[in-house]
C-alpha positions in Angstrom: -14.3 -4.3 -12.8 -12.9 -1.8 -10.0 -10.2 0.6 -10.9 -7.7 0.1 -8.8 -5.4 3.1 -9.8 -5.3 6.2 -7.8 -3.0 8.3 -9.9 -3.7 9.2 -13.5 -1.7 7.1 -16.0 -0.3 8.7 -19.0 0.8 6.9 -22.3 4.5 7.2 -22.8 7.4 5.2 -24.5 10.3 5.5 -22.1 13.4 3.1 -22.3 14.0 1.5 -18.7 15.9 -1.3 -17.4 14.8 -3.8 -14.6 16.5 -6.1 -12.4 14.4 -8.8 -10.5 15.5 -12.1 -8.4 16.5 -14.0 -11.5 16.9 -11.8 -14.5 17.9 -8.4 -15.8 16.5 -7.1 -18.9 16.3 -3.9 -21.2 12.6 -2.7 -21.4 10.1 0.0 -22.3 7.5 1.8 -20.2 4.2 2.2 -21.8 2.3 3.9 -19.3 3.4 5.5 -16.4 2.0 7.2 -13.4 3.4 8.4 -9.8 2.3 5.2 -8.2 3.4 2.7 -11.1 3.8 1.6 -14.5 3.7 -1.0 -17.1 6.7 -2.5 -18.2 7.0 -3.9 -21.6 9.5 -6.8 -21.5 10.6 -10.1 -22.0 11.7 -12.0 -18.9 10.1 -13.8 -16.1 8.8 -12.1 -13.0 6.2 -13.5 -10.5 3.6 -11.5 -8.9 4.6 -9.7 -5.5 8.5 -10.0 -6.7 10.2 -6.6 -5.8 12.0 -5.2 -8.8 14.5 -2.5 -9.3 13.5 -0.1 -12.2 15.7 2.5 -14.0 13.5 4.6 -16.2 15.3 7.0 -18.7 13.2 10.3 -18.7 14.0 12.6 -21.8 16.7 15.0 -21.4 17.3 13.8 -17.5 19.2 11.5 -15.7 17.2 8.2 -15.2 15.0 7.8 -12.0 15.5 4.8 -10.0 12.6 3.3 -8.3 11.6 -0.1 -6.3 8.4 -1.7 -7.4 6.3 -4.6 -6.5 5.0 -6.8 -9.4 1.1 -6.6 -9.3 0.2 -8.2 -12.6 2.0 -10.4 -15.3 0.9 -10.6 -19.0 3.3 -13.8 -20.2 5.7 -13.0 -22.9 4.5 -9.1 -23.1 5.3 -7.5 -19.8 4.1 -6.7 -16.3 2.5 -4.1 -13.9 4.1 -2.4 -11.0 3.5 -0.6 -8.1 6.2 1.7 -6.8 7.3 1.0 -3.4 10.3 3.1 -2.7 12.2 5.7 -4.3 14.6 8.7 -3.2 12.8 12.1 -3.1 14.8 13.5 -5.5 13.7 10.7 -8.1 10.2 10.9 -6.9 10.1 14.8 -7.5 11.5 14.5 -11.1 9.0 11.7 -11.9 6.0 13.8 -10.9 7.4 16.9 -12.8 7.7 14.6 -15.8 4.0 13.5 -15.8 2.8 17.1 -14.9 4.3 18.4 -18.1 3.1 15.0 -20.1 -0.4 15.8 -18.8 -0.2 19.2 -19.8 0.5 18.5 -23.4 -2.2 15.6 -23.6 -5.4 16.3 -25.5 -8.4 16.7 -23.0 
């Protein structure tokens, strides 16, 4: 199987909210990169659907991102690829990921 990820993902457990075309749900982000994440959540999304994510980083304001659903695991959650965010949110997300990567076992 080809690995499609272009940025390292880290295992996390971050609270989040998402809003799609038909639903708004609370969730947990269980892995995260600068390009996307997996959202552990009930609710129904469709591949290619655009969702708005609010991810709560520890001891910070949340980051807000727009993302495209790239894979769906029914009743478990979905994977997204980030499509848009403001520069401040991108920088804070990258800084958070760098900190997590520094503290992970090699």
